[in-house]
C-alpha positions, 0 to 999 in steps of 0.5 A: 959062911953065914953065922946068924940063925936067920942067915942060915935059914935064908940060905936053906930056903933060897936053895929050895926056891932055886931048885923049884924055879929051875924045874919050872924054867926047864919045863917052860923051855921044853914046852916053848921048844916043842911049840916052836918045832911043831910050827917049823914042821908045818903041822897046823893042828899040832902047832896050835895045841903045842902053842896053847900049852906053851902059853899056859906054861909061860903064864904059870911061870909068870904067876909064880914069879919064876920069870917076869910077866913082861918076859912071858908076854914077849915070848908068847907074842913071838910064838903067836907071831910064828903061828900066825905066819904059819896060818897065813901060809896055810891059807895062801895055799 
């Protein structure tokens, strides 16, 4: 256990940040999961709306430093790749 005043404060502040980051990470994962599931279901309008929301949430998490910017970019790229495959599939029909 920490003995110095500054170390005790660091423990308190780290715990607050951990809880806040956990909330944002969970929220981001939920948005990405909704987008992925709507793409897989084939509902184009819902898929586009959910993908936009997920991308926005990923950008917010990256701006706050909760996830790395490259990680957010990679996840956005994978989502858009799946969405574009759905769009191509819908156009082919």
